[in-house]
N, C-alpha and C positions, 0 to 999 in steps of 0.2 A: 712281398704279395703271399697271403695266407695260401696255401695250395689244397688248405679243407674248406674255401669258400664253396657256396654252393651256385658261382657262376657258370652259366651254360657253356661256357667254354674250358671249363677248368678240366684237364685230363684225369685219365683214372689214376687213383694213388696206389701204391702198393698195398697188398694185401696184407692182413697181419702175417707176418714170418710163422711158418709151420716149424715146429721142432725139428733141427736137422738130423738125418738118418746118420747110422752109425758111421757109414764112410766119408760124409762131411766133416766129421770130428777128427780125421786122419789129414795129415798133409805128406802123402807117400813119397812125393819127390823130394820134398826138404829133408823128410825123415832118412830116406836112403843115402843121401848125400852126407848127413851129418854121421849115420854109422860108418859109411865107407872113411871118412875123415878119421874116424876114432882108431882104424887100424894103424899098425906101424910100417908104413910105406917108405921104401926106397924110391924116390922119385925121380927117374931118368928120363922125363918125357916133358913136354909143355905144360902148363906154362914155365918160363925158365926161371923163376924164381924159387921154385922146385918147394915150395913152402919152407925152406930155411928160416929157423925159428930167429937166427941174428942179422934177418935182411932187414934193410931199410924198410921195407913193406911192412913188414911184422912188428919192426919197431913203432912205426906210426900207426898201423891200425890194429895192431893185435895177432897174434899167431893165430888165433881162431879164425880169421879172416882168409889167411893164404892156405890154411889147410883146407878149407872148405872151396878154394878156387880149383876145381877140377876141368878138364878139357871134357868134351861130348864125347859120345860112343863109348861109353863105359859099361861092360857087361854087367847084367842085372840093374842097370840104373835107367840108361835110356837106348840100351840095344839088347835085343831079344823080344820073344812073346810076352806079352802082358807085363810090361815095364811098370816101376814105378812112376814114370813120366806118361806112360798111357794112362796110367790110373788118374793123375792129376789132371789131364786134361779132359778126362770124362766125367771128373768132378766138377770141374769149372763149366763146361758146358751145362751139366745139369743146374749147378746153381745158377746162370743167367739164363736158363731157358733155350738153349742153343741145342740144335742139331750136332754140331762140332763147332770146337773151339782150338785156336792155334795160341801158343804163347810166343809173344814178339821180344825181342830183346833192343829192338833199334827204337822203340817207342810208338806211339800211335801212329807217326810220320808214317812208318813202315806198312802198316795196316791201310792208311790213306793210299799209300802208292799202290799196295796189292789191289785193292777195290778199283781203282783206276785201270790197273793193267788187264785186267780181266774183262773189263766193259765192252771192250771191242767186239768180243764173242756174240754180244747181243744186238749190237747197233753202229753207227757211226757217229753218234752225237751224244754227249753227256748233258743233260739238263741239270744245272747245279747253281745251288746258292751262289751269289757273287761273294759273299762274306765268309767263305770257307777258309779253312786254313791254308798256310802255302804249300802245305805237303800234298793237297790235292791237285793243285796247279802243278806241281813238280809230277805229280802222277800223270797230268795229261800232255807234260813232255815226254814222259815214258812211253805212254801209249799211242800217242798221235791221233786221239780223238779230238774231234771239233766239240766245241760247247756251244750252248745256249745258256746264258746266264740269266737268273733269276734274282732280281733287285731285292734285298731286305729291307725293313723299314728302318729309319734312322730317327734316333732321337736327336735333334737340332741342338737342344739344350746342354746334353750330355756328350753330345759327338761320337755315338756310339751306335752300331749296327745290331740290329736284334735277329730276327727271322723271317721266314715268308710263309704265306698262307697256302691253303691248299687250291684256293683259287688262282692265286699266283702261278702254281706249278701247272695246274691245268690249262691256263692261257698258254703256258710256255710248249706243254706238249702238243696242244692242238696245230702249233705251227711247226713240229719238228717230228715229220713222219719217220723218220730214221732214229728215234731215241733208243739210245741202250740202256739207259737207269737214269732214276732221278736221285740226286745228291743233296743233302742238306744237313744241318748243324743243329744239333739240339743236345744238350743245353749251350747257350752262347758262352762267351767269356765271362759275361755279367749275370750269368745263371737263368736267363730267359729259356723256358722250356715251349717249343713249338707242338702244334697239334699233330704228332706224329701218326696218329689213328689217321685223321682225315687225309692226309698227304700219302699215305700208306695206300689207301682206298682208290686215290685219284690215279695215284701210279700203276696199281693192279688193274684198274679199269683199262687203263691205256696198254695195258700189255708188258710194262717194263718193271723190274723192281727197284725196292728204295732201299738208299744205301744212307746209312745214318753215321755222321762223325758225331759219336757220344763221348768222345774223349774226356769231355768234362761231367760225364755222368756214370762213370762207371760204379758208384755207390748205388745207384737208382734201384729201386726194387728190393731193397734190403732191409727196410723199416717202414711202417705204416704212415710215417710223417713224409716219405720223399716220394716223388713222381715215378711213376712205374717206367721201367725200362722200355728201350726202343724195340726190343725185339717182341714184347708182350703187346706192343701197341701196332704190331704189322710190318715192322722193319725185316727186310731180307738179308741185310749184312751190317753190321755195326762194329765200330773201331771203339775199343776203349781203352783210354789211357790209365791203366789201372794206379800207376804210381800217383797219379795227382790227389784223389782224395779217397782212393780204396786202400792205401799204407803200403804197396810195394814199392821197390827201390826206384830210384831214377833211372829212366829209360826202358823200364819194363812195362809191357800194355798186352793187350790180348785183342783178337779178332774173333767175333761170334758170327757163324752162320745160323740163320732160322731154319727150322722146318716147315718150309712153306713152297708154293708152287715154282720157284726156282732153284731149290736146294740141289735136284740132281744134276742139273747144269752147272750150277755154279762151283759145287764142292771139288771135283777135279781141278777145275781151272785155278780155284784159290791154291788148293794144295801146290800144286806146281809153281805158281806165280811166289807162293810162299818160299819155295826152295832157291828161286831165282834171287830174293834179295835178303834172305836170313844169313846171317854169318854162320860160315860151317864151325866158328869157333864161339857157339853161343856161351854166354856166361852162366855157369851152374849158380852163382849169386843170385844174379837176377830171376832166372827160372825158380830157385826156390823161394825167393819172395814173392812170385806170382802165387805158387801153391798155397803159401802161407795167409797172404792177403786174402784168398778165395775164404780159405777157413776162417779167418777172423771175420769176415762181412756176414758169412752165415751163421756164423754161432755167437756174434756180438751184437744182436739187435739191441740190448740193453744199451751198452756203450756208444753206439750210433745216437740212440734217444738222447744220451747225455750231450753229446756234440751238438744234436741241433738245438736243445735247450740253449746251450752256451752262445749258440748263434743268434738265438731268438734275444739272450740278455742283452747283447750287443745292441742289437737294432730297438730294443724298449729303452735302451739308456739314452741313444743319439736323440731318440724322438722325444724323450722327455726334457733332456737338456736343451733343446732348439736350436743349437749353434748350427749345425750340419742336417742334412736330410739323407733319408734311404732311398738309393736308387730304384729298388723294385718296387718302392709304394707307388711308382707311376707308372708300372707296367701294365696297368689296366686299359690305358689309352691306346695300347697298341693290338690289332686286332691279330698279327700273328702271335702274340704271346698267351699261353694258355695257363701257366704256372710258373713257378719260381724255385729253384734249388734252394732249399733254407740253408744249406751248409756254405753259401756264398753272401759274404757281406759286402755289399758295394755302397760307398759313402760318398755322397757330393759334397766335396770339401770347398767347392767355390761359393757354396752358400754360407761357409762359414769363413771366408776373407783369404782363402789361400788355394794355389793350385794343387791339383793332385800330384804333380811331380815333384813340387817343393814338400807338400806333405809327407809324401814318401822318404824323400832325401833326408829330412830333419827326423822322422820316426828312426831310420837307420842308423843316422850319425847320434842322435843326441840320445834316444832311448832304448838303443838296441833292438828295435822291433822291425820284423820284415814283412812286410805285404806282398801280395803275390803280383800285384801288376799297379801301374798309376797311368791315368790318361790326364789330360790336361785341365778334366774337370773333377775325376772322382780318385779315391783308391780303393783296390779290391783285396778283401782279406777273407783266405779261405781257410775252413775249419775243418781237418781230415775225419773223415768218418771213424768213431771211436777213440779220438783224441779230445783232451781236455786241457786247452790251454787258458792260460791267466788274462782272463778277458777284461778283469777291471783293469788291469796294467795297460791293455789296449785302449781303453775307453778313456781312462785319465792322460795318457799320453797323448791323445787325440785332441783333447781338450785343452792342452798345453801349448798346442801349436800357435804361435803369433798370428794376431789378425788384427787391422789389415796389414799384410808384410810392406815394410817401409822402404824395403829396397826389391825390385822385380827379380825374381831368378833370370840367370842367363837363358835367352832364346826364349823367352816369354812373349815379348813383342808385344803388340796390342790387340786385344780383344780376344775372344774365342776362339780356339784353335779346333775348327770344324772338321769333320772328313770332307775330303773331295770327292767331287763324283767321278766316276771311271771315265775315262777317255774313249772313242771308239773303238771297237775291234775291227782291226785290218787283216790280220794273220792267225792262224792256229797258234797255240803256245808252242807247240813243236816245231813249227816252221819258223818262227821269230827266233826260237832258241838255237837251232840249227844254222840259220841263214848267216852270210858272211855280215860281220858286224864291225862299228868302230866306235871308239870311245870319245866323247866330246864335252865341252862344258855344260854345265846343266840348263844354262839359259839357252845354249843352242839347241839342246833336246826338244825342246818346246816342239811340238807340231810333229815330231819324228816319232818312229815306232820303236818301241822298247823291246830289247831282245832279253832283257832280265825279269825277275819276279822282284819286286820291292815293296817290302812290308814293314812298317814301325811294328816293333818287338819288342814284349809281348804287346799284343794278344798273337800277333803272325799273320792276321788278315791281310791280304796284298792289296795295297792302295794302286799298285802298277802292274799288270800284267803281261808278261811277253805277247807280244802281237796286238797291245794297246797302243794309242797314241796316247804321249806324255802330255800331259796338260800344265802350264801355269801353277795352277793352283795345287797339282799334286806335289810339283817341285817346291812350293812354300810350304806345303804341308810337311814334307819328308824332311826338309831342312831345319824346321823347327822343332820337329820331333827329335832331331839327331842333336840340336843344340840344348834341349832340356835335360835337367837333373836325369842320371840313368839312361835317358833316350839312345836308343840303337834303332837302326835299319838294316832288316836282314837282305841280303843281295845287294847291298850297296859297295861301291867300289873303295870308297873314303868313307873316314868317319863322319866329315860333313856333309857328304851327300854333294859334292862339287863337281862331280863327273858321272855321267850316264851312259851305259852301253846302248847305241842304238843299232837297228838294222841298215845296212848300208845301202 
């Protein structure tokens, strides 16, 4: 979907980026770590590799990596007044339009857990999109909050969940007098962008903050061809998985707090919760990569524009060749979708005679091409902001895939693999997780209450929650997912999902 259309539901695009100020041209934390590594240290502290040039780590990764691998609490870097880390955090907050930003070294999952943990200070029930990432459900277990789930729209042809509308959220809030916050996902794994502004207005009218899992939108707002980010659309707290499309190292992320009506209450709570779940040995490498990713986004609008153009070339080629279709071309049919991330390229492979799982397997095995995720019906390729991949190679490989398959892939079964409807909720996530439990055969678990979160992964959206009744439909879906090429179910007791943990 072209985010430049004049459709009344189109969200605001990012304004043309201003020239970065002098501070944004720096990477104070990364530069400080680099200077520190350049000195002749005798390292008698942790980490135990001591940056020894002859170590196995140095042999595999290079001595530069181990030399930069410092522990926290170093004078002049992250300890003391006005440290390089303080300046890096302030620059990140300014770049994303936040009142305050926290650097995370355990991924956006850590940010979702923090957000869920502070919500009980605002109420007893979280109004939450049902298709949130499993880390939000983990946060419910940690916080003990009750939840009212808002069901997303589902594309029955693709078997994927999208988002929720402001009207959906308003209806849920009307029946939830003790609401703590509204929690949504935007963009989705497939790049669908929700009307964050309308949902924020709805949440604020009800007197609660809006929390957005913006894990897949860390690059939003840094180029006029990208959607605006969640904070600029009224969100109060946003989790940003910076490593996904913004270029930092895997497992690094950020949590952003808006300057809004809930900021004074949330800031000290978030800061305390951050200290509960952040490692006391946070990686200098991951932290430095966040500092560098911020600088690259702020100063690299031209490179990001090239990435958008590359993704557009793939979509144009797929449409012109006619064998496959582009998933986002159908987004206009869903009222909860008001835009699309142009750096996400979701291809409907079944239209071309091959399942997404098998397409992913063959692209990996035969063409050395890795895509982000596959479903039964599609593959999703992502192009990082500022990267310039060989898109012609991808398009050519995609169109050499066999069609139709002469042999069905293992676990394919018959018919479309559709998302299962969630079972009824009988207990809160925390109650179910902490209740006495027992392990039974999957077929015996049907009709019983799950003690675990079970999620086809990726994308990691839970198909069964702790406290929900396990349905036969969910069991079939998870077993078929596990049997598919590269299939995996997070939280499963075994690879085939033959046993499940239920409340005793």
